N, CA, C and O atoms as a Tripos MOL2 file, in Angstrom:
@<TRIPOS>MOLECULE
protein
  204   203    51     0     0
PROTEIN
NO_CHARGES

@<TRIPOS>ATOM
      1 N           0.7180   -1.2160   -0.0850 N.3       1 MET1
      2 CA          0.0570    0.0700   -0.0630 C.3       1 MET1
      3 C           0.9520    1.3570    0.0610 C.2       1 MET1
      4 O           0.5930    2.4700   -0.3240 O.2       1 MET1
      5 N           1.9850    1.1090    0.5600 N.am      2 GLU2
      6 CA          2.8910    2.4310    0.6550 C.3       2 GLU2
      7 C           3.5430    2.8180   -0.7890 C.2       2 GLU2
      8 O           3.9500    3.9040   -1.2030 O.2       2 GLU2
      9 N           3.4940    1.5140   -1.4140 N.am      3 LYS3
     10 CA          4.2330    1.7340   -2.8940 C.3       3 LYS3
     11 C           3.0950    2.5720   -3.7120 C.2       3 LYS3
     12 O           3.4170    3.5220   -4.4260 O.2       3 LYS3
     13 N           1.7910    2.1670   -3.5620 N.am      4 ILE4
     14 CA          0.6460    2.7450   -4.1670 C.3       4 ILE4
     15 C           0.4120    4.4090   -3.8440 C.2       4 ILE4
     16 O           0.1520    5.2800   -4.6740 O.2       4 ILE4
     17 N           0.5850    4.5630   -2.4040 N.am      5 HIS5
     18 CA          0.5370    5.8040   -1.9260 C.3       5 HIS5
     19 C           1.5880    6.7290   -2.5460 C.2       5 HIS5
     20 O           1.2580    7.8770   -2.8450 O.2       5 HIS5
     21 N           2.8470    6.2880   -2.7570 N.am      6 ASN6
     22 CA          3.8680    7.0010   -3.2090 C.3       6 ASN6
     23 C           3.6130    7.1500   -4.6870 C.2       6 ASN6
     24 O           4.0820    8.1930   -5.1420 O.2       6 ASN6
     25 N           3.1100    6.5260   -5.3870 N.am      7 TYR7
     26 CA          2.8150    6.6180   -6.8770 C.3       7 TYR7
     27 C           2.0200    8.0750   -7.0850 C.2       7 TYR7
     28 O           2.3430    8.9270   -7.9140 O.2       7 TYR7
     29 N           0.8940    8.1660   -6.1320 N.am      8 VAL8
     30 CA          0.0360    9.0580   -6.2280 C.3       8 VAL8
     31 C           0.2090   10.4020   -5.4580 C.2       8 VAL8
     32 O          -0.4720   11.3960   -5.7060 O.2       8 VAL8
     33 N           1.2040   10.3450   -4.4800 N.am      9 ASP9
     34 CA          1.5740   11.4400   -3.6250 C.3       9 ASP9
     35 C           1.8210   12.6630   -4.0840 C.2       9 ASP9
     36 O           2.9080   12.7870   -4.6480 O.2       9 ASP9
     37 N           1.0840   13.6850   -4.0080 N.am     10 GLY10
     38 CA          0.9880   14.8010   -4.6240 C.3      10 GLY10
     39 C           0.5400   15.1820   -5.9950 C.2      10 GLY10
     40 O           0.7700   16.2880   -6.4860 O.2      10 GLY10
     41 N          -0.2270   14.0450   -6.7040 N.am     11 MET11
     42 CA         -0.7500   13.9190   -7.6430 C.3      11 MET11
     43 C          -2.3040   14.4760   -7.7080 C.2      11 MET11
     44 O          -3.0770   14.0210   -6.8650 O.2      11 MET11
     45 N          -2.7630   15.3590   -8.5860 N.am     12 SER12
     46 CA         -4.1390   15.6310   -8.6210 C.3      12 SER12
     47 C          -4.9750   14.4470   -9.3450 C.2      12 SER12
     48 O          -4.4590   13.6020  -10.0760 O.2      12 SER12
     49 N          -6.4350   14.5290   -9.0010 N.am     13 MET13
     50 CA         -7.2440   13.5640   -9.6420 C.3      13 MET13
     51 C          -7.1050   13.6160  -11.1600 C.2      13 MET13
     52 O          -7.1700   12.6010  -11.8540 O.2      13 MET13
     53 N          -6.9230   14.7610  -11.6140 N.am     14 GLU14
     54 CA         -6.9380   15.0630  -13.1320 C.3      14 GLU14
     55 C          -5.4810   14.3870  -13.5990 C.2      14 GLU14
     56 O          -5.3950   13.5750  -14.5200 O.2      14 GLU14
     57 N          -4.4610   14.8170  -12.8810 N.am     15 GLY15
     58 CA         -3.2030   14.1400  -13.2600 C.3      15 GLY15
     59 C          -3.2130   12.6450  -13.2330 C.2      15 GLY15
     60 O          -2.8080   11.9290  -14.1490 O.2      15 GLY15
     61 N          -3.6900   12.2610  -12.1470 N.am     16 PHE16
     62 CA         -3.7650   10.6700  -12.1510 C.3      16 PHE16
     63 C          -4.6130   10.1680  -13.3200 C.2      16 PHE16
     64 O          -4.1580    9.1810  -13.8970 O.2      16 PHE16
     65 N          -5.6260   10.6120  -13.7150 N.am     17 LEU17
     66 CA         -6.6370   10.1630  -14.7110 C.3      17 LEU17
     67 C          -5.9500   10.2210  -16.1450 C.2      17 LEU17
     68 O          -6.2200    9.4380  -17.0570 O.2      17 LEU17
     69 N          -5.0500   11.2260  -16.2170 N.am     18 ALA18
     70 CA         -4.2100   11.4850  -17.3020 C.3      18 ALA18
     71 C          -3.0160   10.8960  -17.5790 C.2      18 ALA18
     72 O          -2.3260   11.1680  -18.5610 O.2      18 ALA18
     73 N          -2.7170    9.9820  -16.6180 N.am     19 ASP19
     74 CA         -1.4090    9.1950  -16.4540 C.3      19 ASP19
     75 C          -1.8070    7.7000  -16.5920 C.2      19 ASP19
     76 O          -2.1840    7.0570  -15.6120 O.2      19 ASP19
     77 N          -1.7330    7.2890  -17.5520 N.am     20 SER20
     78 CA         -2.3440    5.6740  -17.7160 C.3      20 SER20
     79 C          -0.9920    4.7880  -17.0940 C.2      20 SER20
     80 O          -1.2460    3.7090  -16.5590 O.2      20 SER20
     81 N           0.0460    5.1240  -17.1490 N.am     21 ARG21
     82 CA          1.1050    4.2740  -16.4770 C.3      21 ARG21
     83 C           1.1400    4.2960  -15.0810 C.2      21 ARG21
     84 O           1.3980    3.2220  -14.5370 O.2      21 ARG21
     85 N           0.9150    5.3890  -14.2910 N.am     22 THR22
     86 CA          0.4360    5.4420  -13.0800 C.3      22 THR22
     87 C          -0.8230    4.5880  -12.6570 C.2      22 THR22
     88 O          -0.8020    3.7920  -11.7190 O.2      22 THR22
     89 N          -1.5630    4.7600  -13.1940 N.am     23 SER23
     90 CA         -3.0500    3.9890  -13.1260 C.3      23 SER23
     91 C          -2.8050    2.4360  -13.1390 C.2      23 SER23
     92 O          -3.2280    1.6300  -12.3100 O.2      23 SER23
     93 N          -2.0120    2.1720  -14.2810 N.am     24 ASP24
     94 CA         -1.6960    0.7180  -14.5900 C.3      24 ASP24
     95 C          -0.9380    0.1410  -13.5890 C.2      24 ASP24
     96 O          -1.1860   -1.0130  -13.2390 O.2      24 ASP24
     97 N           0.0450    0.8460  -13.0250 N.am     25 ALA25
     98 CA          0.9500    0.4780  -11.9430 C.3      25 ALA25
     99 C           0.2350    0.2110  -10.7060 C.2      25 ALA25
    100 O           0.4530   -0.7620   -9.9840 O.2      25 ALA25
    101 N          -0.7060    1.2000  -10.4740 N.am     26 ILE26
    102 CA         -1.6150    1.0700   -9.2780 C.3      26 ILE26
    103 C          -2.5440   -0.1050   -9.3050 C.2      26 ILE26
    104 O          -2.8320   -0.6670   -8.2470 O.2      26 ILE26
    105 N          -3.0340   -0.5130  -10.4610 N.am     27 LEU27
    106 CA         -4.0810   -1.4580  -10.7030 C.3      27 LEU27
    107 C          -3.1290   -2.7980  -10.5370 C.2      27 LEU27
    108 O          -3.5570   -3.6130   -9.7190 O.2      27 LEU27
    109 N          -2.0010   -3.1030  -11.1490 N.am     28 ARG28
    110 CA         -1.2790   -4.0590  -11.0280 C.3      28 ARG28
    111 C          -1.0600   -4.3140   -9.4380 C.2      28 ARG28
    112 O          -1.2770   -5.4100   -8.9200 O.2      28 ARG28
    113 N          -0.6060   -3.1720   -8.7220 N.am     29 ASN29
    114 CA         -0.2280   -3.5200   -7.3940 C.3      29 ASN29
    115 C          -1.3300   -4.0850   -6.7060 C.2      29 ASN29
    116 O          -1.1020   -5.0570   -5.9850 O.2      29 ASN29
    117 N          -2.6370   -3.5910   -6.8140 N.am     30 LEU30
    118 CA         -3.8060   -4.0550   -6.1420 C.3      30 LEU30
    119 C          -4.1770   -5.5120   -6.4820 C.2      30 LEU30
    120 O          -4.7380   -6.2340   -5.6580 O.2      30 LEU30
    121 N          -3.8330   -5.9360   -7.7680 N.am     31 GLU31
    122 CA         -4.0510   -7.2170   -8.1010 C.3      31 GLU31
    123 C          -3.2010   -8.1860   -7.3400 C.2      31 GLU31
    124 O          -3.6300   -9.2540   -6.9030 O.2      31 GLU31
    125 N          -1.9200   -7.7390   -7.1980 N.am     32 ILE32
    126 CA         -0.9830   -8.3890   -6.3730 C.3      32 ILE32
    127 C          -1.3420   -8.6990   -4.8100 C.2      32 ILE32
    128 O          -1.1460   -9.7340   -4.1730 O.2      32 ILE32
    129 N          -1.9630   -7.4010   -4.3790 N.am     33 ILE33
    130 CA         -2.3190   -7.5480   -3.1440 C.3      33 ILE33
    131 C          -3.5150   -8.3540   -2.7900 C.2      33 ILE33
    132 O          -3.6550   -8.9930   -1.7470 O.2      33 ILE33
    133 N          -4.4780   -8.2410   -3.9030 N.am     34 GLY34
    134 CA         -5.7120   -8.9760   -3.7060 C.3      34 GLY34
    135 C          -5.5520  -10.7550   -3.9500 C.2      34 GLY34
    136 O          -6.2930  -11.5300   -3.3450 O.2      34 GLY34
    137 N          -4.6010  -11.1830   -4.8090 N.am     35 GLU35
    138 CA         -4.2590  -12.2940   -4.8010 C.3      35 GLU35
    139 C          -3.4930  -12.8780   -3.6290 C.2      35 GLU35
    140 O          -3.5870  -14.0600   -3.3000 O.2      35 GLU35
    141 N          -2.7480  -12.0030   -3.0320 N.am     36 ALA36
    142 CA         -2.1120  -12.4530   -1.8660 C.3      36 ALA36
    143 C          -3.1910  -12.6180   -0.5240 C.2      36 ALA36
    144 O          -3.1980  -13.5630    0.2650 O.2      36 ALA36
    145 N          -3.8450  -11.7480   -0.5100 N.am     37 ALA37
    146 CA         -4.9640  -11.8960    0.5880 C.3      37 ALA37
    147 C          -5.9410  -13.0520    0.1590 C.2      37 ALA37
    148 O          -6.5700  -13.6070    1.0600 O.2      37 ALA37
    149 N          -6.1080  -13.4290   -1.0450 N.am     38 ARG38
    150 CA         -7.0630  -14.7390   -1.4070 C.3      38 ARG38
    151 C          -6.4080  -15.8660   -0.8320 C.2      38 ARG38
    152 O          -7.0560  -16.7480   -0.2680 O.2      38 ARG38
    153 N          -5.2070  -15.8980   -0.9310 N.am     39 LEU39
    154 CA         -4.3180  -17.1520   -0.4160 C.3      39 LEU39
    155 C          -3.8660  -17.2530    1.0480 C.2      39 LEU39
    156 O          -3.1240  -18.1340    1.4820 O.2      39 LEU39
    157 N          -4.4700  -16.1140    1.8500 N.am     40 VAL40
    158 CA         -4.1510  -16.2560    3.2140 C.3      40 VAL40
    159 C          -5.0830  -17.4580    3.7780 C.2      40 VAL40
    160 O          -6.2150  -17.5200    3.2980 O.2      40 VAL40
    161 N          -4.7390  -18.3460    4.6820 N.am     41 PRO41
    162 CA         -5.4510  -19.3770    5.0910 C.3      41 PRO41
    163 C          -6.7740  -18.9870    6.0470 C.2      41 PRO41
    164 O          -6.7570  -18.0480    6.8420 O.2      41 PRO41
    165 N          -7.7570  -19.7450    5.8610 N.am     42 ASP42
    166 CA         -9.0470  -19.2080    6.5760 C.3      42 ASP42
    167 C          -8.7420  -18.9960    8.0870 C.2      42 ASP42
    168 O          -9.1930  -18.0000    8.6510 O.2      42 ASP42
    169 N          -7.9680  -19.9300    8.7740 N.am     43 ASN43
    170 CA         -7.8010  -19.7950   10.1120 C.3      43 ASN43
    171 C          -7.1090  -18.3680   10.4860 C.2      43 ASN43
    172 O          -7.2140  -17.9550   11.6420 O.2      43 ASN43
    173 N          -6.5210  -17.7410    9.6700 N.am     44 ILE44
    174 CA         -6.0900  -16.3900    9.9580 C.3      44 ILE44
    175 C          -6.9490  -15.3670    9.7000 C.2      44 ILE44
    176 O          -7.2110  -14.4750   10.5080 O.2      44 ILE44
    177 N          -7.4890  -15.4830    8.3800 N.am     45 THR45
    178 CA         -8.6470  -14.5210    8.1170 C.3      45 THR45
    179 C          -9.6380  -14.4630    8.9990 C.2      45 THR45
    180 O         -10.1220  -13.3370    9.1180 O.2      45 THR45
    181 N         -10.2050  -15.4860    9.8040 N.am     46 SER46
    182 CA        -11.2470  -15.5660   10.6190 C.3      46 SER46
    183 C         -10.6940  -14.8280   11.8980 C.2      46 SER46
    184 O         -11.5120  -14.3060   12.6560 O.2      46 SER46
    185 N          -9.4290  -14.7620   12.1590 N.am     47 ARG47
    186 CA         -9.1780  -14.0860   13.3650 C.3      47 ARG47
    187 C          -8.7800  -12.5920   13.0510 C.2      47 ARG47
    188 O          -8.6390  -11.7890   13.9730 O.2      47 ARG47
    189 N          -8.6130  -12.2570   11.8090 N.am     48 HIS48
    190 CA         -8.1560  -10.8760   11.4110 C.3      48 HIS48
    191 C          -9.2040  -10.5290   10.0810 C.2      48 HIS48
    192 O          -8.8970  -10.6910    8.9000 O.2      48 HIS48
    193 N         -10.2920  -10.1000   10.5030 N.am     49 HIS49
    194 CA        -11.3230   -9.5820    9.4090 C.3      49 HIS49
    195 C         -10.9460   -8.6680    8.5680 C.2      49 HIS49
    196 O         -11.5720   -8.5280    7.5180 O.2      49 HIS49
    197 N          -9.9100   -7.9160    8.8530 N.am     50 GLN50
    198 CA         -9.4170   -6.7400    8.0270 C.3      50 GLN50
    199 C          -8.8130   -7.3830    6.6640 C.2      50 GLN50
    200 O          -8.6100   -6.6350    5.7070 O.2      50 GLN50
    201 N          -8.5760   -8.5320    6.5920 N.am     51 ILE51
    202 CA         -7.8280   -9.2250    5.4560 C.3      51 ILE51
    203 C          -8.6760   -9.5500    4.3050 C.2      51 ILE51
    204 O          -8.1930  -10.1110    3.3210 O.2      51 ILE51
@<TRIPOS>BOND
     1     1     2 1
     2     2     3 1
     3     3     4 2
     4     3     5 am
     5     5     6 1
     6     6     7 1
     7     7     8 2
     8     7     9 am
     9     9    10 1
    10    10    11 1
    11    11    12 2
    12    11    13 am
    13    13    14 1
    14    14    15 1
    15    15    16 2
    16    15    17 am
    17    17    18 1
    18    18    19 1
    19    19    20 2
    20    19    21 am
    21    21    22 1
    22    22    23 1
    23    23    24 2
    24    23    25 am
    25    25    26 1
    26    26    27 1
    27    27    28 2
    28    27    29 am
    29    29    30 1
    30    30    31 1
    31    31    32 2
    32    31    33 am
    33    33    34 1
    34    34    35 1
    35    35    36 2
    36    35    37 am
    37    37    38 1
    38    38    39 1
    39    39    40 2
    40    39    41 am
    41    41    42 1
    42    42    43 1
    43    43    44 2
    44    43    45 am
    45    45    46 1
    46    46    47 1
    47    47    48 2
    48    47    49 am
    49    49    50 1
    50    50    51 1
    51    51    52 2
    52    51    53 am
    53    53    54 1
    54    54    55 1
    55    55    56 2
    56    55    57 am
    57    57    58 1
    58    58    59 1
    59    59    60 2
    60    59    61 am
    61    61    62 1
    62    62    63 1
    63    63    64 2
    64    63    65 am
    65    65    66 1
    66    66    67 1
    67    67    68 2
    68    67    69 am
    69    69    70 1
    70    70    71 1
    71    71    72 2
    72    71    73 am
    73    73    74 1
    74    74    75 1
    75    75    76 2
    76    75    77 am
    77    77    78 1
    78    78    79 1
    79    79    80 2
    80    79    81 am
    81    81    82 1
    82    82    83 1
    83    83    84 2
    84    83    85 am
    85    85    86 1
    86    86    87 1
    87    87    88 2
    88    87    89 am
    89    89    90 1
    90    90    91 1
    91    91    92 2
    92    91    93 am
    93    93    94 1
    94    94    95 1
    95    95    96 2
    96    95    97 am
    97    97    98 1
    98    98    99 1
    99    99   100 2
   100    99   101 am
   101   101   102 1
   102   102   103 1
   103   103   104 2
   104   103   105 am
   105   105   106 1
   106   106   107 1
   107   107   108 2
   108   107   109 am
   109   109   110 1
   110   110   111 1
   111   111   112 2
   112   111   113 am
   113   113   114 1
   114   114   115 1
   115   115   116 2
   116   115   117 am
   117   117   118 1
   118   118   119 1
   119   119   120 2
   120   119   121 am
   121   121   122 1
   122   122   123 1
   123   123   124 2
   124   123   125 am
   125   125   126 1
   126   126   127 1
   127   127   128 2
   128   127   129 am
   129   129   130 1
   130   130   131 1
   131   131   132 2
   132   131   133 am
   133   133   134 1
   134   134   135 1
   135   135   136 2
   136   135   137 am
   137   137   138 1
   138   138   139 1
   139   139   140 2
   140   139   141 am
   141   141   142 1
   142   142   143 1
   143   143   144 2
   144   143   145 am
   145   145   146 1
   146   146   147 1
   147   147   148 2
   148   147   149 am
   149   149   150 1
   150   150   151 1
   151   151   152 2
   152   151   153 am
   153   153   154 1
   154   154   155 1
   155   155   156 2
   156   155   157 am
   157   157   158 1
   158   158   159 1
   159   159   160 2
   160   159   161 am
   161   161   162 1
   162   162   163 1
   163   163   164 2
   164   163   165 am
   165   165   166 1
   166   166   167 1
   167   167   168 2
   168   167   169 am
   169   169   170 1
   170   170   171 1
   171   171   172 2
   172   171   173 am
   173   173   174 1
   174   174   175 1
   175   175   176 2
   176   175   177 am
   177   177   178 1
   178   178   179 1
   179   179   180 2
   180   179   181 am
   181   181   182 1
   182   182   183 1
   183   183   184 2
   184   183   185 am
   185   185   186 1
   186   186   187 1
   187   187   188 2
   188   187   189 am
   189   189   190 1
   190   190   191 1
   191   191   192 2
   192   191   193 am
   193   193   194 1
   194   194   195 1
   195   195   196 2
   196   195   197 am
   197   197   198 1
   198   198   199 1
   199   199   200 2
   200   199   201 am
   201   201   202 1
   202   202   203 1
   203   203   204 2
@<TRIPOS>SUBSTRUCTURE
     1 MET1         2 RESIDUE 1 A MET
     2 GLU2         6 RESIDUE 1 A GLU
     3 LYS3        10 RESIDUE 1 A LYS
     4 ILE4        14 RESIDUE 1 A ILE
     5 HIS5        18 RESIDUE 1 A HIS
     6 ASN6        22 RESIDUE 1 A ASN
     7 TYR7        26 RESIDUE 1 A TYR
     8 VAL8        30 RESIDUE 1 A VAL
     9 ASP9        34 RESIDUE 1 A ASP
    10 GLY10       38 RESIDUE 1 A GLY
    11 MET11       42 RESIDUE 1 A MET
    12 SER12       46 RESIDUE 1 A SER
    13 MET13       50 RESIDUE 1 A MET
    14 GLU14       54 RESIDUE 1 A GLU
    15 GLY15       58 RESIDUE 1 A GLY
    16 PHE16       62 RESIDUE 1 A PHE
    17 LEU17       66 RESIDUE 1 A LEU
    18 ALA18       70 RESIDUE 1 A ALA
    19 ASP19       74 RESIDUE 1 A ASP
    20 SER20       78 RESIDUE 1 A SER
    21 ARG21       82 RESIDUE 1 A ARG
    22 THR22       86 RESIDUE 1 A THR
    23 SER23       90 RESIDUE 1 A SER
    24 ASP24       94 RESIDUE 1 A ASP
    25 ALA25       98 RESIDUE 1 A ALA
    26 ILE26      102 RESIDUE 1 A ILE
    27 LEU27      106 RESIDUE 1 A LEU
    28 ARG28      110 RESIDUE 1 A ARG
    29 ASN29      114 RESIDUE 1 A ASN
    30 LEU30      118 RESIDUE 1 A LEU
    31 GLU31      122 RESIDUE 1 A GLU
    32 ILE32      126 RESIDUE 1 A ILE
    33 ILE33      130 RESIDUE 1 A ILE
    34 GLY34      134 RESIDUE 1 A GLY
    35 GLU35      138 RESIDUE 1 A GLU
    36 ALA36      142 RESIDUE 1 A ALA
    37 ALA37      146 RESIDUE 1 A ALA
    38 ARG38      150 RESIDUE 1 A ARG
    39 LEU39      154 RESIDUE 1 A LEU
    40 VAL40      158 RESIDUE 1 A VAL
    41 PRO41      162 RESIDUE 1 A PRO
    42 ASP42      166 RESIDUE 1 A ASP
    43 ASN43      170 RESIDUE 1 A ASN
    44 ILE44      174 RESIDUE 1 A ILE
    45 THR45      178 RESIDUE 1 A THR
    46 SER46      182 RESIDUE 1 A SER
    47 ARG47      186 RESIDUE 1 A ARG
    48 HIS48      190 RESIDUE 1 A HIS
    49 HIS49      194 RESIDUE 1 A HIS
    50 GLN50      198 RESIDUE 1 A GLN
    51 ILE51      202 RESIDUE 1 A ILE
């Protein structure tokens, strides 16, 4: 998440929407986070609902 934050830090919404590289990089990082979260075992996610 820090990496994603660093990509957009100081960037306006208009700048973000105009910058396809940044939006693609953020989307890819969110995909990686989502895939990793999907693979976390149930016994851990049941104790940590924020995952």
